Steps between C-alpha positions, in 0.01 A plus 500: 500500500637842400528759778324823409721809476476783746373839384792702363400810703497278814845363414650847486286630792356797306145621430343446161509877437874521588713721279791384290741643752324319790526171314870556427583586862309198629674268254841636586445450876370144461758400243784609720343307791449174312798514262651145495849645544388667824222284634607139566154366582397203287197680365686829420548415132132411457388817673741707297365342184142586609593860582681549164208349304255739674728796425545408133123515451410799720788717379380474139196719439340278235564172684369656821183615324444152362565344839250738668235388253572127457720402794778238470352365174595824326849502648566149383315479167471860392126499584416290192446131434650339191393193301407195702821319590706816451387719792851555627648599166537874431419463128605328180862603563503303826337203330778506240758519780348191665541296182843637394697541822402838643673743266340793682653395832844471347482855368420657842865610544573567132651841419247737351560827316350816648220687331564782252385853581402796288532873563454812282675835459421812293789699352511832310542481121854645504624260768370203302687627195839554666473243783468550875493332838172493690430401860194275563332359809418129490292317763611134510530201726845435638666251732439611860793713617457386858490120467667479153218282378532242783152601635614457864604772742876565465677245719203262514507166325227326314406162635497184289144432396372210717247398239740431212827480699652775292426337158247763394269226370283222636364179358128439514310185418163546326229252413346576164281323249825361344633366826748639754756760396783669685532866433802715580391856574654816654473494877196693615661609828821655363366562147783303353775691679609218728503730803257702707547848639446525877612864530387692187692807396320807626601713205343276232267295727672182394455551128874544427415785267389862528372768263729801453521815289825519306648792305675405182678690224399407145733585211284616204698459177507776240240461227258290696138496378183531708373160612844334510578271793834509679589175684685512830625146551459361849307798635165321526369275781756275675503132408411204722735228630801665332319579173598805296324833557252624244558803277356854516355637174482881484259632234615843367242761398634798306322832519398681179703796372321829419682544164633164384335174403701181502495256207755224564835675527375808316347817652226684310468880534222705342646829369277779370616752236315774315448503123786738435750286696376192320515656152837677529674273746610599847758444771338390828602393848300201621496331837675172574538309829839663545419860405435679166631384165516693167272379221506609137153502342539463123297720260169349391444306823148359532295369788596140570864535391745350751840644578747309717740595777746212497601326825277706728238230565483197735816307588490133397486263798841360575679755281676812626544658156208399275199727513194562294405834334256777567247509221366852456152487350436828318162668527442800275248733659257705293432832677141558610538876543710742290593867528406739211862491381499120498170489314640736231810281467286188467294665225821589314619143536168363370537717188855373433383140535234573244736641241736309272799375694828660397824604662364850579198350682726267694711794621182693583363200699825476699489875587137462600576202724786691661261787583237255628759321709605829657143587573444171678823548694398848610172373652494419872495128575157357584428228753 
């Protein structure tokens, strides 16, 4: 006949509404009292096992909630019944383990890589073009600085699990519709660790890990595009059982520029000129990311023509010398308002366009454009 288990709250000597801290304190006191290394009574190991089992359930919010609703059945079977003959199996993975030697139990101590993390930064347009270093804050899980991941208070030692004798796994015999099977599963008391913590670390509450905010410096390479990810190897979550740490992926967002539009490694700049500058040609100074640059507008320029400023665009990633160009998109503006002088000049020009083209007309048109150009230049600039 199987002896019924005592209520877990009774085992720890706490009320059912006890807080997480009350449960931790009660467990620590009882674990120290009944630790097999300290207490030499013949029933010390059994009591220590009972205390640890109660703590494992009540210290976990989900398991405690299930226990409060379903009692020991929830703690043992997850609150659910499986297929007839397989009540003690956790699922199809456990059934597979029963047939093929308990692969899940053997992997309890296997090294596992830590999880990857992602963060984001926003950088100004110019800094993305020429490269920069940016500081970011990352919230991540790290190995507890107090217990160094041991989960016990510094100086305290974990006890060998009395349920599995330090093996981290136990063998269970099950009767199923196919007969009796022996299943090797991770130990439920120590969760496959092989040891139990009698004096949990106060800093991490026995978890061996803690969440911290870390400041990191990210090197943003010159020429990076918006949406690009920078990988920082080993800066993600720490691994388990000696596994490698994950990586941190930093997504870079580049702010828009008020004048320039990026197209690959080229920069596009819209440049307005009046009809006189476009017809006769002109010398301009246009903005670049490094100051002003001279630009010669050839005579007869039309809207949509593109002039280039070589080597003033975006640096190629991984190259210190190779850069794209600035493509200056010309926009010829037709004036909406004219002075009387400009109107007279336009009428004269219209008459010359209507006459037969000859060398005299060409000279006349050039003198007219010169006068028109001066008239535009003499007008105050408009917003």
